[in-house]
PDB file of the backbone (N, CA, C, O) and the ligand in Angstrom, with CONECT records:
HET     ZN  A 101       1
ATOM      1  N   UNK A   1       0.831  -1.205   0.006  1.00  0.00           N
ATOM      2  CA  UNK A   1       0.001  -0.021  -0.003  1.00  0.00           C
ATOM      3  C   UNK A   1       0.854   1.265   0.024  1.00  0.00           C
ATOM      4  O   UNK A   1       1.586   1.479   0.990  1.00  0.00           O
ATOM      5  N   UNK A   2       0.784   2.072  -0.945  1.00  0.00           N
ATOM      6  CA  UNK A   2       1.562   3.271  -1.099  1.00  0.00           C
ATOM      7  C   UNK A   2       1.368   4.205   0.126  1.00  0.00           C
ATOM      8  O   UNK A   2       2.335   4.722   0.685  1.00  0.00           O
ATOM      9  N   UNK A   3       0.116   4.398   0.515  1.00  0.00           N
ATOM     10  CA  UNK A   3      -0.155   5.365   1.602  1.00  0.00           C
ATOM     11  C   UNK A   3       0.519   4.974   2.896  1.00  0.00           C
ATOM     12  O   UNK A   3       1.116   5.786   3.602  1.00  0.00           O
ATOM     13  N   UNK A   4       0.391   3.671   3.177  1.00  0.00           N
ATOM     14  CA  UNK A   4       1.040   3.142   4.435  1.00  0.00           C
ATOM     15  C   UNK A   4       2.576   3.309   4.343  1.00  0.00           C
ATOM     16  O   UNK A   4       3.237   3.585   5.344  1.00  0.00           O
ATOM     17  N   UNK A   5       3.098   3.145   3.186  1.00  0.00           N
ATOM     18  CA  UNK A   5       4.560   3.309   3.030  1.00  0.00           C
ATOM     19  C   UNK A   5       4.995   4.697   3.437  1.00  0.00           C
ATOM     20  O   UNK A   5       6.086   4.856   3.984  1.00  0.00           O
ATOM     21  N   UNK A   6       4.177   5.712   3.190  1.00  0.00           N
ATOM     22  CA  UNK A   6       4.580   7.081   3.525  1.00  0.00           C
ATOM     23  C   UNK A   6       4.650   7.284   4.973  1.00  0.00           C
ATOM     24  O   UNK A   6       5.304   8.231   5.410  1.00  0.00           O
ATOM     25  N   UNK A   7       4.030   6.475   5.761  1.00  0.00           N
ATOM     26  CA  UNK A   7       4.016   6.688   7.215  1.00  0.00           C
ATOM     27  C   UNK A   7       5.103   6.008   7.934  1.00  0.00           C
ATOM     28  O   UNK A   7       5.186   6.042   9.162  1.00  0.00           O
ATOM     29  N   UNK A   8       5.981   5.359   7.135  1.00  0.00           N
ATOM     30  CA  UNK A   8       7.170   4.664   7.742  1.00  0.00           C
ATOM     31  C   UNK A   8       8.256   5.749   7.917  1.00  0.00           C
ATOM     32  O   UNK A   8       8.611   6.469   6.983  1.00  0.00           O
ATOM     33  N   UNK A   9       8.757   5.825   9.148  1.00  0.00           N
ATOM     34  CA  UNK A   9       9.803   6.770   9.415  1.00  0.00           C
ATOM     35  C   UNK A   9      11.173   6.012   9.236  1.00  0.00           C
ATOM     36  O   UNK A   9      11.461   5.036   9.928  1.00  0.00           O
ATOM     37  N   UNK A  10      11.937   6.491   8.330  1.00  0.00           N
ATOM     38  CA  UNK A  10      13.181   5.794   8.059  1.00  0.00           C
ATOM     39  C   UNK A  10      14.358   6.500   8.635  1.00  0.00           C
ATOM     40  O   UNK A  10      14.286   7.683   8.967  1.00  0.00           O
ATOM     41  N   UNK A  11      15.454   5.778   8.759  1.00  0.00           N
ATOM     42  CA  UNK A  11      16.757   6.296   9.245  1.00  0.00           C
ATOM     43  C   UNK A  11      17.213   7.466   8.468  1.00  0.00           C
ATOM     44  O   UNK A  11      17.298   7.369   7.244  1.00  0.00           O
ATOM     45  N   UNK A  12      17.522   8.598   9.096  1.00  0.00           N
ATOM     46  CA  UNK A  12      17.983   9.829   8.370  1.00  0.00           C
ATOM     47  C   UNK A  12      19.400   9.654   7.858  1.00  0.00           C
ATOM     48  O   UNK A  12      19.866  10.477   7.071  1.00  0.00           O
ATOM     49  N   UNK A  13      20.080   8.645   8.264  1.00  0.00           N
ATOM     50  CA  UNK A  13      21.451   8.473   7.815  1.00  0.00           C
ATOM     51  C   UNK A  13      21.524   7.551   6.557  1.00  0.00           C
ATOM     52  O   UNK A  13      22.088   7.958   5.541  1.00  0.00           O
ATOM     53  N   UNK A  14      20.991   6.383   6.616  1.00  0.00           N
ATOM     54  CA  UNK A  14      21.016   5.482   5.501  1.00  0.00           C
ATOM     55  C   UNK A  14      19.713   5.417   4.664  1.00  0.00           C
ATOM     56  O   UNK A  14      19.704   4.880   3.556  1.00  0.00           O
ATOM     57  N   UNK A  15      18.625   5.972   5.215  1.00  0.00           N
ATOM     58  CA  UNK A  15      17.320   6.030   4.532  1.00  0.00           C
ATOM     59  C   UNK A  15      16.783   4.676   4.169  1.00  0.00           C
ATOM     60  O   UNK A  15      15.918   4.543   3.303  1.00  0.00           O
ATOM     61  N   UNK A  16      17.318   3.643   4.856  1.00  0.00           N
ATOM     62  CA  UNK A  16      16.831   2.266   4.627  1.00  0.00           C
ATOM     63  C   UNK A  16      16.179   1.677   5.833  1.00  0.00           C
ATOM     64  O   UNK A  16      15.113   1.068   5.748  1.00  0.00           O
ATOM     65  N   UNK A  17      16.848   1.866   7.007  1.00  0.00           N
ATOM     66  CA  UNK A  17      16.382   1.280   8.221  1.00  0.00           C
ATOM     67  C   UNK A  17      14.998   1.870   8.631  1.00  0.00           C
ATOM     68  O   UNK A  17      14.751   3.073   8.549  1.00  0.00           O
ATOM     69  N   UNK A  18      14.139   0.958   9.065  1.00  0.00           N
ATOM     70  CA  UNK A  18      12.797   1.398   9.483  1.00  0.00           C
ATOM     71  C   UNK A  18      12.830   1.733  10.957  1.00  0.00           C
ATOM     72  O   UNK A  18      12.905   0.819  11.778  1.00  0.00           O
ATOM     73  N   UNK A  19      12.778   3.003  11.335  1.00  0.00           N
ATOM     74  CA  UNK A  19      12.867   3.400  12.676  1.00  0.00           C
ATOM     75  C   UNK A  19      11.569   3.121  13.461  1.00  0.00           C
ATOM     76  O   UNK A  19      11.569   2.478  14.511  1.00  0.00           O
ATOM     77  N   UNK A  20      10.463   3.644  12.892  1.00  0.00           N
ATOM     78  CA  UNK A  20       9.122   3.337  13.403  1.00  0.00           C
ATOM     79  C   UNK A  20       8.105   3.753  12.430  1.00  0.00           C
ATOM     80  O   UNK A  20       8.402   4.389  11.419  1.00  0.00           O
ATOM     81  N   UNK A  21       6.851   3.383  12.740  1.00  0.00           N
ATOM     82  CA  UNK A  21       5.734   3.777  11.892  1.00  0.00           C
ATOM     83  C   UNK A  21       4.931   4.863  12.565  1.00  0.00           C
ATOM     84  O   UNK A  21       4.826   4.912  13.791  1.00  0.00           O
ATOM     85  N   UNK A  22       4.361   5.743  11.742  1.00  0.00           N
ATOM     86  CA  UNK A  22       3.478   6.818  12.295  1.00  0.00           C
ATOM     87  C   UNK A  22       1.973   6.438  12.073  1.00  0.00           C
ATOM     88  O   UNK A  22       1.609   5.800  11.085  1.00  0.00           O
ATOM     89  N   UNK A  23       1.173   6.845  12.999  1.00  0.00           N
ATOM     90  CA  UNK A  23      -0.241   6.713  12.748  1.00  0.00           C
ATOM     91  C   UNK A  23      -0.695   7.632  11.660  1.00  0.00           C
ATOM     92  O   UNK A  23      -0.065   8.641  11.343  1.00  0.00           O
ATOM     93  N   UNK A  24      -1.827   7.243  11.090  1.00  0.00           N
ATOM     94  CA  UNK A  24      -2.282   8.019   9.906  1.00  0.00           C
ATOM     95  C   UNK A  24      -2.510   9.511  10.204  1.00  0.00           C
ATOM     96  O   UNK A  24      -2.290  10.359   9.340  1.00  0.00           O
ATOM     97  N   UNK A  25      -2.940   9.812  11.397  1.00  0.00           N
ATOM     98  CA  UNK A  25      -3.227  11.195  11.721  1.00  0.00           C
ATOM     99  C   UNK A  25      -2.083  11.942  12.313  1.00  0.00           C
ATOM    100  O   UNK A  25      -2.214  13.135  12.588  1.00  0.00           O
ATOM    101  N   UNK A  26      -0.939  11.288  12.529  1.00  0.00           N
ATOM    102  CA  UNK A  26       0.218  11.952  13.141  1.00  0.00           C
ATOM    103  C   UNK A  26       0.703  13.082  12.249  1.00  0.00           C
ATOM    104  O   UNK A  26       0.795  12.963  11.027  1.00  0.00           O
ATOM    105  N   UNK A  27       1.008  14.190  12.927  1.00  0.00           N
ATOM    106  CA  UNK A  27       1.626  15.300  12.184  1.00  0.00           C
ATOM    107  C   UNK A  27       3.076  15.079  12.159  1.00  0.00           C
ATOM    108  O   UNK A  27       3.745  15.240  13.179  1.00  0.00           O
ATOM    109  N   UNK A  28       3.604  14.712  11.022  1.00  0.00           N
ATOM    110  CA  UNK A  28       4.998  14.329  10.940  1.00  0.00           C
ATOM    111  C   UNK A  28       5.924  15.578  11.005  1.00  0.00           C
ATOM    112  O   UNK A  28       7.135  15.438  11.180  1.00  0.00           O
ATOM    113  N   UNK A  29       5.350  16.791  10.864  1.00  0.00           N
ATOM    114  CA  UNK A  29       6.216  17.945  10.871  1.00  0.00           C
ATOM    115  C   UNK A  29       6.713  18.280  12.287  1.00  0.00           C
ATOM    116  O   UNK A  29       7.604  19.116  12.438  1.00  0.00           O
ATOM    117  N   UNK A  30       6.141  17.628  13.348  1.00  0.00           N
ATOM    118  CA  UNK A  30       6.603  17.883  14.657  1.00  0.00           C
ATOM    119  C   UNK A  30       7.709  16.869  15.080  1.00  0.00           C
ATOM    120  O   UNK A  30       8.274  16.971  16.169  1.00  0.00           O
ATOM    121  N   UNK A  31       7.992  15.909  14.201  1.00  0.00           N
ATOM    122  CA  UNK A  31       8.974  14.954  14.504  1.00  0.00           C
ATOM    123  C   UNK A  31      10.335  15.357  13.912  1.00  0.00           C
ATOM    124  O   UNK A  31      10.451  15.764  12.755  1.00  0.00           O
ATOM    125  N   UNK A  32      11.322  15.226  14.741  1.00  0.00           N
ATOM    126  CA  UNK A  32      12.625  15.603  14.278  1.00  0.00           C
ATOM    127  C   UNK A  32      13.639  14.399  14.594  1.00  0.00           C
ATOM    128  O   UNK A  32      13.745  13.914  15.721  1.00  0.00           O
ATOM    129  N   UNK A  33      14.333  13.992  13.542  1.00  0.00           N
ATOM    130  CA  UNK A  33      15.295  12.926  13.726  1.00  0.00           C
ATOM    131  C   UNK A  33      16.730  13.530  13.597  1.00  0.00           C
ATOM    132  O   UNK A  33      16.989  14.392  12.758  1.00  0.00           O
ATOM    133  N   UNK A  34      17.609  13.053  14.438  1.00  0.00           N
ATOM    134  CA  UNK A  34      18.989  13.593  14.452  1.00  0.00           C
ATOM    135  C   UNK A  34      19.958  12.498  14.361  1.00  0.00           C
ATOM    136  O   UNK A  34      19.812  11.426  14.948  1.00  0.00           O
ATOM    137  N   UNK A  35      21.031  12.817  13.550  1.00  0.00           N
ATOM    138  CA  UNK A  35      22.143  11.895  13.508  1.00  0.00           C
ATOM    139  C   UNK A  35      22.957  12.087  14.800  1.00  0.00           C
ATOM    140  O   UNK A  35      22.717  13.030  15.553  1.00  0.00           O
ATOM    141  N   UNK A  36      23.943  11.165  15.056  1.00  0.00           N
ATOM    142  CA  UNK A  36      24.736  11.297  16.322  1.00  0.00           C
ATOM    143  C   UNK A  36      25.390  12.661  16.457  1.00  0.00           C
ATOM    144  O   UNK A  36      25.538  13.117  17.590  1.00  0.00           O
ATOM    145  N   UNK A  37      25.785  13.333  15.423  1.00  0.00           N
ATOM    146  CA  UNK A  37      26.424  14.628  15.542  1.00  0.00           C
ATOM    147  C   UNK A  37      25.509  15.736  16.088  1.00  0.00           C
ATOM    148  O   UNK A  37      25.984  16.749  16.600  1.00  0.00           O
ATOM    149  N   UNK A  38      24.207  15.527  15.972  1.00  0.00           N
ATOM    150  CA  UNK A  38      23.266  16.515  16.478  1.00  0.00           C
ATOM    151  C   UNK A  38      22.506  15.969  17.718  1.00  0.00           C
ATOM    152  O   UNK A  38      21.429  16.466  18.047  1.00  0.00           O
ATOM    153  N   UNK A  39      23.040  15.002  18.365  1.00  0.00           N
ATOM    154  CA  UNK A  39      22.284  14.266  19.396  1.00  0.00           C
ATOM    155  C   UNK A  39      21.936  15.086  20.614  1.00  0.00           C
ATOM    156  O   UNK A  39      21.065  14.707  21.397  1.00  0.00           O
ATOM    157  N   UNK A  40      22.617  16.219  20.783  1.00  0.00           N
ATOM    158  CA  UNK A  40      22.323  17.111  21.922  1.00  0.00           C
ATOM    159  C   UNK A  40      20.892  17.660  21.853  1.00  0.00           C
ATOM    160  O   UNK A  40      20.326  18.073  22.865  1.00  0.00           O
ATOM    161  N   UNK A  41      20.298  17.658  20.601  1.00  0.00           N
ATOM    162  CA  UNK A  41      18.974  18.224  20.430  1.00  0.00           C
ATOM    163  C   UNK A  41      17.887  17.218  20.682  1.00  0.00           C
ATOM    164  O   UNK A  41      16.714  17.582  20.777  1.00  0.00           O
ATOM    165  N   UNK A  42      18.264  15.911  20.797  1.00  0.00           N
ATOM    166  CA  UNK A  42      17.237  14.865  20.867  1.00  0.00           C
ATOM    167  C   UNK A  42      16.848  14.546  22.277  1.00  0.00           C
ATOM    168  O   UNK A  42      17.614  14.741  23.220  1.00  0.00           O
ATOM    169  N   UNK A  43      15.567  14.020  22.412  1.00  0.00           N
ATOM    170  CA  UNK A  43      15.053  13.639  23.687  1.00  0.00           C
ATOM    171  C   UNK A  43      15.110  12.106  23.859  1.00  0.00           C
ATOM    172  O   UNK A  43      15.227  11.602  24.976  1.00  0.00           O
ATOM    173  N   UNK A  44      15.028  11.400  22.760  1.00  0.00           N
ATOM    174  CA  UNK A  44      15.013   9.946  22.819  1.00  0.00           C
ATOM    175  C   UNK A  44      16.008   9.393  21.807  1.00  0.00           C
ATOM    176  O   UNK A  44      16.411  10.067  20.860  1.00  0.00           O
ATOM    177  N   UNK A  45      16.389   8.139  22.045  1.00  0.00           N
ATOM    178  CA  UNK A  45      17.300   7.541  21.087  1.00  0.00           C
ATOM    179  C   UNK A  45      16.892   6.148  20.785  1.00  0.00           C
ATOM    180  O   UNK A  45      16.363   5.420  21.626  1.00  0.00           O
ATOM    181  N   UNK A  46      17.155   5.788  19.540  1.00  0.00           N
ATOM    182  CA  UNK A  46      16.930   4.403  19.082  1.00  0.00           C
ATOM    183  C   UNK A  46      18.063   4.087  18.143  1.00  0.00           C
ATOM    184  O   UNK A  46      18.885   4.949  17.832  1.00  0.00           O
ATOM    185  N   UNK A  47      18.106   2.874  17.698  1.00  0.00           N
ATOM    186  CA  UNK A  47      19.174   2.475  16.822  1.00  0.00           C
ATOM    187  C   UNK A  47      18.649   2.004  15.505  1.00  0.00           C
ATOM    188  O   UNK A  47      17.709   1.210  15.473  1.00  0.00           O
ATOM    189  N   UNK A  48      19.216   2.460  14.407  1.00  0.00           N
ATOM    190  CA  UNK A  48      18.804   1.966  13.106  1.00  0.00           C
ATOM    191  C   UNK A  48      19.070   0.474  12.965  1.00  0.00           C
ATOM    192  O   UNK A  48      20.180   0.011  13.227  1.00  0.00           O
ATOM    193  N   UNK A  49      18.034  -0.296  12.544  1.00  0.00           N
ATOM    194  CA  UNK A  49      18.233  -1.728  12.401  1.00  0.00           C
ATOM    195  C   UNK A  49      19.109  -2.072  11.232  1.00  0.00           C
ATOM    196  O   UNK A  49      19.655  -3.174  11.181  1.00  0.00           O
ATOM    197  N   UNK A  50      19.265  -1.162  10.282  1.00  0.00           N
ATOM    198  CA  UNK A  50      20.069  -1.429   9.086  1.00  0.00           C
ATOM    199  C   UNK A  50      21.583  -1.037   9.334  1.00  0.00           C
ATOM    200  O   UNK A  50      22.482  -1.873   9.243  1.00  0.00           O
ATOM    201  N   UNK A  51      21.789   0.189   9.628  1.00  0.00           N
ATOM    202  CA  UNK A  51      23.237   0.634   9.690  1.00  0.00           C
ATOM    203  C   UNK A  51      23.708   0.754  11.115  1.00  0.00           C
ATOM    204  O   UNK A  51      24.901   0.969  11.327  1.00  0.00           O
ATOM    205  N   UNK A  52      22.847   0.629  12.109  1.00  0.00           N
ATOM    206  CA  UNK A  52      23.277   0.597  13.511  1.00  0.00           C
ATOM    207  C   UNK A  52      23.552   1.997  14.052  1.00  0.00           C
ATOM    208  O   UNK A  52      23.989   2.109  15.197  1.00  0.00           O
ATOM    209  N   UNK A  53      23.328   3.042  13.317  1.00  0.00           N
ATOM    210  CA  UNK A  53      23.534   4.356  13.790  1.00  0.00           C
ATOM    211  C   UNK A  53      22.589   4.720  14.897  1.00  0.00           C
ATOM    212  O   UNK A  53      21.419   4.343  14.839  1.00  0.00           O
ATOM    213  N   UNK A  54      23.051   5.455  15.934  1.00  0.00           N
ATOM    214  CA  UNK A  54      22.116   5.864  16.925  1.00  0.00           C
ATOM    215  C   UNK A  54      21.376   7.135  16.446  1.00  0.00           C
ATOM    216  O   UNK A  54      21.972   8.148  16.079  1.00  0.00           O
ATOM    217  N   UNK A  55      20.090   7.010  16.476  1.00  0.00           N
ATOM    218  CA  UNK A  55      19.215   8.091  15.942  1.00  0.00           C
ATOM    219  C   UNK A  55      18.580   8.806  17.083  1.00  0.00           C
ATOM    220  O   UNK A  55      17.945   8.179  17.931  1.00  0.00           O
ATOM    221  N   UNK A  56      18.730  10.110  17.133  1.00  0.00           N
ATOM    222  CA  UNK A  56      18.096  10.936  18.173  1.00  0.00           C
ATOM    223  C   UNK A  56      16.742  11.323  17.689  1.00  0.00           C
ATOM    224  O   UNK A  56      16.549  11.576  16.499  1.00  0.00           O
ATOM    225  N   UNK A  57      15.740  11.378  18.642  1.00  0.00           N
ATOM    226  CA  UNK A  57      14.377  11.742  18.292  1.00  0.00           C
ATOM    227  C   UNK A  57      13.900  12.886  19.187  1.00  0.00           C
ATOM    228  O   UNK A  57      14.161  12.881  20.390  1.00  0.00           O
ATOM    229  N   UNK A  58      13.222  13.839  18.621  1.00  0.00           N
ATOM    230  CA  UNK A  58      12.621  14.888  19.418  1.00  0.00           C
ATOM    231  C   UNK A  58      11.296  15.235  18.817  1.00  0.00           C
ATOM    232  O   UNK A  58      11.175  15.306  17.594  1.00  0.00           O
ATOM    233  N   UNK A  59      10.265  15.462  19.662  1.00  0.00           N
ATOM    234  CA  UNK A  59       9.005  15.931  19.152  1.00  0.00           C
ATOM    235  C   UNK A  59       8.802  17.357  19.586  1.00  0.00           C
ATOM    236  O   UNK A  59       8.719  17.656  20.778  1.00  0.00           O
ATOM    237  N   UNK A  60       8.723  18.237  18.609  1.00  0.00           N
ATOM    238  CA  UNK A  60       8.603  19.674  18.887  1.00  0.00           C
ATOM    239  C   UNK A  60       7.379  20.189  18.254  1.00  0.00           C
ATOM    240  O   UNK A  60       7.309  20.326  17.032  1.00  0.00           O
ATOM    241  N   UNK A  61       6.379  20.487  19.078  1.00  0.00           N
ATOM    242  CA  UNK A  61       5.146  21.097  18.492  1.00  0.00           C
ATOM    243  C   UNK A  61       5.449  22.319  17.722  1.00  0.00           C
ATOM    244  O   UNK A  61       6.337  23.099  18.069  1.00  0.00           O
ATOM    245  N   UNK A  62       4.687  22.490  16.641  1.00  0.00           N
ATOM    246  CA  UNK A  62       4.946  23.651  15.821  1.00  0.00           C
ATOM    247  C   UNK A  62       4.639  24.909  16.546  1.00  0.00           C
ATOM    248  O   UNK A  62       3.651  24.988  17.276  1.00  0.00           O
ATOM    249  N   UNK A  63       5.498  25.936  16.354  1.00  0.00           N
ATOM    250  CA  UNK A  63       5.271  27.202  17.001  1.00  0.00           C
ATOM    251  C   UNK A  63       4.112  27.948  16.266  1.00  0.00           C
ATOM    252  O   UNK A  63       3.986  27.874  15.044  1.00  0.00           O
ATOM    253  N   UNK A  64       3.307  28.639  17.031  1.00  0.00           N
ATOM    254  CA  UNK A  64       2.335  29.490  16.461  1.00  0.00           C
ATOM    255  C   UNK A  64       3.031  30.716  15.990  1.00  0.00           C
ATOM    256  O   UNK A  64       4.172  30.981  16.370  1.00  0.00           O
ATOM    257  N   UNK A  65       2.343  31.487  15.148  1.00  0.00           N
ATOM    258  CA  UNK A  65       2.958  32.760  14.639  1.00  0.00           C
ATOM    259  C   UNK A  65       3.347  33.676  15.776  1.00  0.00           C
ATOM    260  O   UNK A  65       4.371  34.356  15.717  1.00  0.00           O
ATOM    261  N   UNK A  66       2.513  33.693  16.831  1.00  0.00           N
ATOM    262  CA  UNK A  66       2.742  34.567  17.974  1.00  0.00           C
ATOM    263  C   UNK A  66       4.077  34.133  18.661  1.00  0.00           C
ATOM    264  O   UNK A  66       4.924  34.967  18.977  1.00  0.00           O
ATOM    265  N   UNK A  67       4.225  32.825  18.873  1.00  0.00           N
ATOM    266  CA  UNK A  67       5.412  32.342  19.584  1.00  0.00           C
ATOM    267  C   UNK A  67       6.643  32.664  18.741  1.00  0.00           C
ATOM    268  O   UNK A  67       7.673  33.031  19.305  1.00  0.00           O
ATOM    269  N   UNK A  68       6.583  32.547  17.467  1.00  0.00           N
ATOM    270  CA  UNK A  68       7.690  32.834  16.594  1.00  0.00           C
ATOM    271  C   UNK A  68       8.127  34.250  16.695  1.00  0.00           C
ATOM    272  O   UNK A  68       9.318  34.559  16.655  1.00  0.00           O
ATOM    273  N   UNK A  69       7.149  35.123  16.829  1.00  0.00           N
ATOM    274  CA  UNK A  69       7.421  36.545  16.956  1.00  0.00           C
ATOM    275  C   UNK A  69       8.075  36.851  18.284  1.00  0.00           C
ATOM    276  O   UNK A  69       8.997  37.663  18.370  1.00  0.00           O
ATOM    277  N   UNK A  70       7.607  36.217  19.277  1.00  0.00           N
ATOM    278  CA  UNK A  70       8.164  36.432  20.646  1.00  0.00           C
ATOM    279  C   UNK A  70       9.608  35.976  20.706  1.00  0.00           C
ATOM    280  O   UNK A  70      10.438  36.545  21.414  1.00  0.00           O
ATOM    281  N   UNK A  71       9.881  34.925  19.937  1.00  0.00           N
ATOM    282  CA  UNK A  71      11.218  34.387  19.987  1.00  0.00           C
ATOM    283  C   UNK A  71      12.199  35.100  19.109  1.00  0.00           C
ATOM    284  O   UNK A  71      13.410  34.919  19.238  1.00  0.00           O
ATOM    285  N   UNK A  72      11.683  35.915  18.211  1.00  0.00           N
ATOM    286  CA  UNK A  72      12.518  36.591  17.236  1.00  0.00           C
ATOM    287  C   UNK A  72      13.171  37.866  17.764  1.00  0.00           C
ATOM    288  O   UNK A  72      13.905  38.531  17.033  1.00  0.00           O
TER     289      UNK A  72
HETATM  290 ZN    ZN A 101      20.398   3.638   9.053  1.00  0.00          ZN2+
END
């Protein structure tokens, strides 16, 4: 199924390993994956089943326009 395939979150390093699957309604724009070099930004870690790289994960809700202005 092509649609289901789009919900598979793959390794940002090798793009082959399947890190996890997202629910249909999940907003993928809040999900951030980090390679080991950026791991300081991540909240959770997992390992790519293909290349063995440690993948950092962070969920960051999208900022509203107002929050962006306040931060700028
Ligand atoms: Zn990988």
